[in-house]
C-alpha positions in Angstrom: 27.3 -7.8 -4.2 23.9 -7.0 -6.4 21.3 -9.4 -4.1 18.3 -7.6 -3.2 16.3 -10.7 -2.9 18.0 -12.2 0.2 17.4 -8.5 1.5 13.6 -8.3 1.5 10.2 -9.9 2.1 7.4 -9.7 -0.2 3.9 -10.0 1.1 0.8 -9.4 -0.4 -1.9 -6.1 0.8 -4.4 -5.9 -2.0 -4.7 -8.8 -4.1 -5.5 -8.6 -7.5 -9.3 -9.3 -8.0 -12.5 -7.7 -9.6 -12.9 -4.3 -10.6 -14.2 -2.2 -8.0 -17.2 -0.1 -9.4 -18.1 1.8 -6.8 -16.5 4.1 -4.3 -16.0 1.5 -1.4 -12.9 1.6 -0.2 -10.3 -1.0 -1.0 -8.0 -1.9 2.2 -5.4 -4.2 2.6 -4.6 -6.8 4.9 -2.8 -6.1 7.8 0.7 -6.5 7.1 3.2 -7.3 10.1 6.7 -5.5 10.0 8.0 -8.1 12.8 12.0 -8.0 11.9 12.0 -5.5 9.3 12.9 -1.7 9.5 10.5 -0.4 7.0 8.3 -0.9 4.1 7.4 0.1 0.4 3.6 -0.2 -0.5 3.8 -0.7 -4.0 0.3 -0.3 -6.0 -0.4 -1.7 -9.3 -3.4 0.2 -11.2 -5.2 -1.5 -14.2 -7.4 0.3 -16.4 -9.6 2.4 -15.0 -12.8 3.0 -16.8 -14.6 5.9 -15.1 -13.6 9.5 -17.0 -13.8 11.4 -13.6 -12.1 9.2 -10.6 -9.8 9.9 -7.9 -8.5 7.2 -5.5 -6.7 9.0 -2.5 -4.5 7.1 -0.2 -4.0 6.5 3.1 -1.4 4.6 5.2 -2.3 3.6 9.0 0.0 1.8 11.1 -0.3 0.4 15.1 1.0 -1.8 17.7 -2.3 -4.4 18.2 -2.4 -7.5 15.3 -5.6 -6.7 14.3 -4.9 -3.1 14.1 -7.7 -1.7 16.7 -5.3 0.5 17.7 -5.0 2.5 14.2 -4.1 5.8 13.6 -2.9 7.6 10.4 0.9 7.7 9.7 2.2 11.5 10.3 3.8 12.7 7.2 7.6 12.5 9.1 7.4 8.6 9.1 6.5 8.0 5.4 8.8 8.2 2.5 7.0 9.6 -0.5 3.6 11.3 -0.2 -0.2 9.8 0.3 -0.9 12.6 -2.5 1.7 11.2 -4.7 0.9 7.3 -4.3 -3.1 8.5 -5.1 -4.3 8.4 -8.5 -7.2 9.1 -11.0 -8.9 8.2 -14.5 -6.1 8.5 -16.8 -3.4 6.6 -14.6 -4.0 3.5 -16.2 -1.3 0.6 -16.1 0.8 2.8 -14.3 2.7 2.1 -10.5 2.5 4.1 -7.4 4.5 3.9 -4.1 4.7 5.0 -0.5 7.5 4.1 2.2 7.2 3.7 5.9 10.2 4.2 8.4 8.0 4.6 11.6 8.0 2.8 14.7 4.8 0.6 14.5 4.8 -2.9 14.1 1.5 -2.9 11.6 0.3 -1.3 8.7 -3.0 -0.7 6.5 -3.2 0.7 3.1 -6.5 1.9 1.9 -7.4 3.0 -1.1 -10.9 5.6 -1.4 -12.2 6.3 -4.8 -14.5 9.5 -5.3 -16.8 9.5 -8.3 -15.8 5.8 -9.5 -18.7 4.3 -11.3 -16.6 2.7 -14.0 -14.2 -0.3 -13.3 -10.9 -0.1 -11.3 -8.2 -2.5 -11.1 -5.6 -2.1 -8.6 -3.3 -4.4 -6.4 -1.1 -4.0 -4.2 2.1 -5.6 -2.1 4.3 -4.8 0.7 8.0 -5.1 0.2 9.7 -5.4 3.4 13.2 -4.3 4.4 15.8 -3.7 6.4 15.5 -7.2 7.7 17.1 -7.9 11.5 18.4 -11.4 10.1 19.8 -12.4 6.8 18.5 -14.3 4.8 15.0 -13.0 4.6 12.5 -15.3 4.3 
């Protein structure tokens, strides 16, 4: 079967919202992977008004619901790289993805702007896969 919808769950990570106009990190909600084997963080990039801004991506994981034990995800537990998920001023209307196959229950995505003085629109979702029970809610 070609059914994908019953095998994944999509969670909000970074809501669409007002443009980021400075270098304040954009931090996702904490994603609970309970019942799933992995996840992909999908980043949607809108218009970026700054002419020299870059946006660095970091994925952290842990076992505490508030991520008080947060640690950077080792490269061996990523599919793709944080560098490839990053973007810059000329990445208008593009997407990026970063996969997670690690053992921890909770994830958090942080996108940190550098040299951003203009408006940047960014949002993200977490696509959870490998549901232990089907169909996925």
